[in-house]
VOGU-3710 file (C-alpha; in Angstrom, 3 decimals, decimal comma):
1> xxxxxxxxxx> -1,281/-5,364/39,290  -3,118/-8,523/40,321  -1,455/-10,757/42,896  -1,363/-14,523/42,333  -2,442/-15,550/45,783  -0,541/-18,580/47,118  -1,486/-20,336/50,354  2,064/-19,898/51,655  5,041/-17,730/50,837  8,604/-18,842/51,401
11> xxxxxxxxxx> 11,051/-21,648/50,695  12,874/-24,287/52,650  12,185/-24,417/56,362  10,949/-20,809/56,476  7,224/-20,788/55,652  5,049/-17,731/56,116  1,269/-17,746/55,882  0,005/-15,476/53,141  -1,901/-12,352/54,233  -4,525/-13,267/51,646
21> xxxxxxxxxx> -5,749/-16,387/53,441  -8,893/-16,176/55,569  -7,250/-18,469/58,143  -5,593/-15,342/59,565  -7,134/-12,171/60,929  -6,083/-8,660/59,901  -3,056/-8,853/62,219  -1,937/-12,232/60,904  -3,081/-14,221/63,937  -4,735/-17,599/63,474
31> xxxxxxxxxx> -8,495/-17,202/63,594  -9,896/-19,140/66,539  -13,410/-19,598/67,926  -13,185/-16,730/70,454  -14,485/-13,698/68,570  -16,350/-11,080/70,599  -19,495/-9,863/68,870  -19,907/-6,112/69,280  -23,162/-6,069/67,325  -25,383/-8,170/65,085
41> xxxxxxxxxx> -28,873/-7,817/63,639  -31,387/-9,726/61,561  -34,738/-8,380/60,398  -37,206/-11,131/61,267  -40,071/-8,965/62,552  -39,442/-5,284/61,826  -36,779/-2,719/60,907  -35,337/-2,568/64,473  -35,880/1,189/64,952  -34,184/1,232/68,353
51> xxxxxxxxxx> -30,905/0,140/66,735  -31,138/1,551/63,205  -31,887/5,072/61,996  -32,909/5,839/58,455  -33,088/8,869/56,213  -35,570/8,562/53,332  -35,795/11,234/50,648  -38,393/10,386/48,015  -37,652/6,659/48,038  -39,038/3,914/50,277
61> xxxxxxxxxx> -37,771/1,611/53,017  -39,982/-1,429/53,583  -39,660/-4,440/55,859  -40,151/-7,799/54,130  -40,926/-10,468/56,741  -41,021/-13,294/54,182  -37,432/-12,618/53,143  -36,246/-11,239/56,527  -34,868/-8,078/54,968  -35,420/-4,368/54,406
71> xxxxxxxxxx> -35,906/-3,197/50,821  -34,456/0,231/49,991  -35,993/1,566/46,765  -35,396/4,672/44,651  -37,279/5,461/41,443  -36,163/8,872/40,196  -33,473/11,539/40,456  -33,070/12,999/43,931  -34,318/9,908/45,734  -32,121/8,418/48,438
81> xxxxxxxxxx> -32,489/5,938/51,289  -29,881/5,543/54,040  -30,028/3,077/56,935  -27,335/3,352/59,587  -26,834/1,948/63,083  -27,259/4,503/65,840  -24,191/3,172/67,625  -20,607/3,168/66,427  -18,635/0,080/67,405  -15,512/0,365/69,474
91> xxxxxxxxxx> -12,232/-0,703/67,895  -9,649/-2,244/70,225  -6,121/-1,254/69,283  -4,084/-4,247/68,245  -7,171/-6,383/67,562  -8,542/-7,217/64,135  -12,008/-5,721/63,565  -14,247/-7,850/61,330  -17,478/-6,705/59,689  -19,875/-8,990/57,808
101> xxxxxxxxxx> -22,778/-7,729/55,716  -25,352/-9,622/53,693  -27,610/-8,180/51,055  -28,471/-7,934/47,392  -26,936/-4,859/45,780  -28,988/-5,476/42,648  -28,758/-5,099/38,901  -26,176/-2,508/37,812  -28,161/0,581/36,860  -27,104/3,822/35,215
111> xxxxxxxxxx> -27,396/6,869/37,518  -27,729/4,831/40,737  -25,125/4,492/43,510  -25,407/1,717/46,124  -23,104/1,280/49,127  -22,736/-1,367/51,838  -20,167/-1,269/54,625  -19,008/0,243/57,899  -19,069/3,985/57,305  -20,838/7,301/57,739
121> xxxxxxxxxx> -20,650/10,605/55,887  -17,127/11,249/57,181  -15,165/8,003/57,556  -15,338/4,333/56,769  -14,919/1,345/54,482  -17,452/0,049/51,973  -18,336/-1,607/48,695  -19,884/0,699/46,105  -21,746/-0,131/42,903  -21,755/3,092/40,880
131> xxxxxxxxxx> -23,674/2,669/37,630  -22,129/-0,633/36,468  -18,720/-0,322/38,146  -18,020/-2,033/41,469  -15,510/-0,370/43,819  -13,988/-0,848/47,237  -13,680/2,471/49,048  -11,739/3,964/51,970  -13,265/7,221/53,222  -11,430/9,766/55,366
141> xxxxxxxxxx> -12,971/13,074/56,418  -15,486/12,891/53,582  -12,885/12,131/50,885  -13,209/8,771/49,111  -10,309/6,722/47,769  -11,834/4,242/45,320  -10,417/1,172/43,631  -12,444/-0,277/40,767  -12,943/-4,033/40,425  -10,654/-4,119/37,383
151> xxxxxxxxxx> -7,782/-2,888/39,601  -8,340/-5,120/42,660  -5,004/-6,549/43,704  -5,916/-9,977/45,153  -8,837/-11,445/43,184  -10,856/-9,483/40,666  -13,782/-11,887/41,019  -14,687/-11,331/37,365  -14,109/-14,894/36,138  -10,452/-14,355/35,180
161> xxxxxxxxxx> -8,852/-15,465/38,471  -7,686/-18,979/39,374  -10,954/-19,685/41,212  -13,037/-18,596/38,231  -15,522/-16,754/40,451  -17,679/-14,029/38,924  -19,598/-11,846/41,376  -23,273/-11,504/40,500  -24,671/-8,408/42,183  -28,231/-9,571/41,473
171> xxxxxxxxxx> -27,654/-12,415/43,951  -27,291/-12,266/47,740  -23,683/-11,781/48,831  -21,778/-12,032/52,110  -19,453/-9,034/52,093  -16,388/-9,037/54,373  -14,270/-6,152/55,605  -11,562/-6,536/58,245  -8,882/-4,086/59,196  -5,999/-3,006/61,363
181> xxxxxxxxxx> -6,208/0,430/62,848  -3,409/1,758/64,947  -3,879/4,849/62,840  -2,343/2,923/59,953  -2,430/-0,671/58,760  -4,115/-2,929/56,232  -7,737/-3,100/55,157  -9,008/-6,291/53,498  -12,161/-6,444/51,386  -13,730/-9,726/50,355
191> xxxxxxxxxx> -16,766/-11,966/49,899  -17,753/-15,446/51,033  -18,429/-17,840/48,144  -18,929/-21,614/48,498  -18,077/-21,456/52,201  -14,706/-19,742/51,691  -13,688/-16,127/52,221  -12,200/-14,724/49,034  -10,329/-11,480/49,631  -10,456/-9,285/46,565
201> xxxxxxxxxx> -8,440/-6,231/47,540  -6,034/-5,095/50,240  -5,329/-1,460/51,045  -1,877/-0,948/52,574  -1,115/2,182/54,610  1,739/1,248/56,982  5,069/2,370/55,497  3,011/4,119/52,811  0,908/6,915/54,319  2,191/9,815/56,395
211> xxxxxxxxxx> -1,037/10,057/58,429  -3,988/7,937/59,545  -6,159/6,471/56,786  -9,386/7,217/58,708  -10,074/9,806/61,387  -11,774/7,164/63,572  -12,010/3,360/63,546  -15,264/3,422/65,570  -17,698/2,963/62,715  -21,423/2,331/62,261
221> xxxxxxxxxx> -22,877/-0,133/59,762  -24,620/1,502/56,826  -26,591/0,634/53,692  -27,461/3,396/51,234  -28,870/3,906/47,754  -29,003/7,170/45,781  -30,531/7,973/42,401  -29,426/10,681/40,001  -31,924/9,440/37,429  -32,214/5,668/37,658
231> xxxxxxxxxx> -34,618/3,303/39,419  -33,250/0,467/41,576  -33,421/-1,528/44,814  -30,933/-2,414/47,554  -31,852/-5,320/49,819  -30,488/-5,199/53,400  -30,383/-8,586/55,137  -27,982/-9,139/58,078  -24,829/-7,601/59,501  -22,343/-8,127/62,297
241> xxxxxxxxxx> -19,329/-6,419/63,870  -16,790/-8,678/65,588  -13,634/-7,926/67,552  -11,255/-10,801/66,855  -9,636/-11,697/70,153  -10,399/-12,179/73,797  -12,649/-9,693/75,569  -10,455/-6,902/76,960  -12,510/-3,740/77,102  -10,241/-1,240/78,893
251> xxxxxxxxxx> -13,236/0,611/80,261  -13,461/3,767/82,222  -16,429/4,152/84,550  -18,224/7,104/86,025  -21,130/7,617/88,385  -23,292/10,682/88,657  -23,603/12,540/91,928  -26,686/11,153/93,713  -29,645/13,444/93,038  -32,471/14,211/95,493
261> xxxxxxxxxx> -35,981/14,996/94,308  -39,344/15,597/95,925  -41,672/13,107/94,243  -44,993/14,342/95,555  -47,594/13,066/93,080  -48,456/9,464/92,270  -49,571/10,518/88,782  -46,213/11,901/87,619  -42,974/10,385/86,335  -40,230/12,539/87,875
271> xxxxxxxxxx> -37,011/12,820/85,869  -33,968/12,181/88,045  -31,028/11,976/85,654  -30,396/11,837/81,922  -27,313/10,845/79,920  -26,277/11,303/76,282  -23,101/11,542/74,194  -21,313/14,826/73,755  -21,928/16,218/70,268  -18,160/16,074/69,682
281> xxxxxxxxxx> -17,957/12,388/70,676  -20,522/10,627/68,499  -18,091/7,787/67,580  -17,630/6,948/71,294  -18,963/3,696/72,751  -20,857/4,254/76,014  -23,548/2,270/77,792  -25,360/2,552/81,125  -24,559/-0,420/83,361  -26,150/0,412/86,716
291> xxxxxxxxxx> -29,003/2,391/88,296  -29,323/3,158/91,995  -32,569/4,378/93,551  -33,153/5,117/97,240  -36,248/6,334/99,098  -35,395/8,537/102,057  -38,988/8,250/103,296  -40,960/5,108/104,128  -42,427/4,889/100,628  -42,463/2,498/97,679
301> xxxxxxxxxx> -41,949/3,702/94,129  -41,621/2,651/90,512  -38,473/3,478/88,542  -38,135/3,590/84,745  -35,163/3,867/82,412  -36,480/5,423/79,175  -34,975/5,972/75,744  -35,711/9,397/74,264  -38,585/10,518/76,489  -39,951/14,065/76,524
311> xxxxxxxxxx> -39,034/15,910/79,729  -40,608/19,174/80,836  -38,924/21,867/82,891  -35,251/22,830/83,053  -33,717/19,442/82,264  -30,470/20,739/80,770  -27,523/18,599/79,630  -23,992/19,646/80,592  -20,569/18,192/79,829  -18,835/15,844/82,237
321> xxxxxxxxxx> -15,113/16,600/82,472  -12,841/13,867/81,077  -15,830/11,944/79,785  -17,575/11,217/76,496  -20,996/12,160/77,866  -23,261/14,895/79,102  -25,739/14,473/81,937  -28,906/16,327/82,871  -29,797/16,571/86,558  -33,169/17,262/88,100
331> xxxxxxxxxx> -33,409/20,521/90,003  -35,254/18,670/92,760  -37,485/21,295/94,293  -40,798/20,946/96,043  -42,218/19,490/93,914  -39,684/18,624/91,237  -40,116/20,666/88,049  -38,874/17,992/85,630  -41,452/15,360/84,696  -41,872/13,053/81,730
341> xxxxxxxxxx> -44,689/14,160/79,444  -43,917/11,271/77,087  -42,194/8,159/78,419  -40,471/7,300/75,123  -39,348/3,656/74,934  -39,081/1,825/78,240  -35,751/0,038/78,499  -36,140/-1,179/82,057  -38,743/-0,739/84,776  -39,207/-2,021/88,330
351> xxxxxxxxxx> -40,092/-1,178/91,914  -38,408/-0,152/95,155  -40,297/-1,329/98,233  -40,687/0,616/101,454  -39,178/-2,385/103,239  -35,840/-2,385/101,384  -35,964/1,310/100,391  -33,084/0,878/97,900  -32,613/-0,717/94,502  -29,229/-1,417/92,920
361> xxxxxxxxxx> -30,092/-2,368/89,362  -27,638/-3,833/86,870  -28,328/-3,119/83,207  -27,454/-5,617/80,509  -24,993/-4,341/77,914  -27,555/-4,279/75,141  -28,114/-0,665/74,154  -25,200/1,675/73,457  -25,705/5,427/73,443  -25,984/6,483/69,821
371> xxxxxxxxxx> -27,241/9,132/67,438  -29,253/9,463/64,266  -27,721/9,916/60,832  -28,183/13,681/61,223  -26,480/13,688/64,645  -29,484/13,836/67,002  -28,307/12,056/70,143  -30,158/9,335/72,010  -31,032/10,220/75,608  -31,457/7,715/78,431
381> xxxxxxxxxx> -33,429/9,109/81,369  -34,015/7,633/84,831  -37,404/8,602/86,310  -39,419/7,628/89,382  -43,108/7,566/90,301  -44,068/7,332/93,991  -46,802/4,888/94,977  -47,760/7,226/97,822  -47,595/11,008/97,924  -44,648/13,054/99,165
391> xxxxxxxxxx> -41,764/10,618/98,685  -38,181/11,797/98,977  -36,021/9,990/96,421  -32,332/9,769/95,557  -31,057/8,337/92,292  -27,808/7,819/90,402  -26,549/6,349/87,123  -23,224/4,713/86,378  -21,965/4,000/82,897  -19,062/2,477/80,994
401> xxx> -16,962/4,230/78,398  -14,910/2,021/76,061  -11,618/3,693/75,235
//
């Protein structure tokens, strides 16, 4: 049943603000100008491969600099294109989580499914255009609960509501999803039109469900298109994840045991330490915040923090107790057996002089540990290269885990 959305509910001196107004967040608090942005992207120059993974089967994924977007195209049955952030974004209990997505879903097409939202193969929230029917969807453990546009309970956005708005999927849209997640709560789906957020459907689970409505609230952003016979395009433009409230991270921190290596050759990059998520903790939010490098000899060296390098030797990852991560530790040796044969992507690089002999390096909170769509985990590796032979080096990594 459709709800006639008033701006207020109540009579007399007792006035309550409607849950359908965009002036309030998912917990009913007045929206103020203090949101904390967990993540945002725009595609001005490329497809941002450090932040986004993609899985392309038969279709194409092409950056369009003129229109600052990525075009996902399928042309025949079996084609699919998925683009998903490597990181999942931490949800703070008791805070409203707000996601914004822009894109063009495209002309409704038989035998094509297009989805935009915060989700992966297991859990999440998204808009879905399936053939010609538009849905909002809540996914838990791979099971989708769909509500078609004709059954949306706030505004159907089909021209029959009091605003007279009809969504045109061939035009660019600003999609909105915000939610409560203390295991249960409300999810609100909507769009921005003419500068106003119009909520179209609310999913209620408190006092309704007997279990959580998603297995995790830490969700990636994802755009996907799949063909079972049709040909169509999905245009990905911008997206953002915002925690609505003051910054209160409730972090735990850990530091690896300092590791000693013999860095004997000036032509090698010696791996010191590596860090990655546990395979069972892919929704966790973890980032490296500090590196520490010390030369025990009177030598200068170069240090590098690399994303997904290739490391030779016995560089084996093991679980850290009471942590979301695994670390790999150099065996040291004389010389060290673990060297980088491919540096990967350099995240940070610098030098330790023989005068100071120590570097305490803070890392900006820019790159969270993540994984690909198929679950391959990103690895961050600290390595050193001596500027003179036979340097003795210690190194450590500290990181933050958002809980």
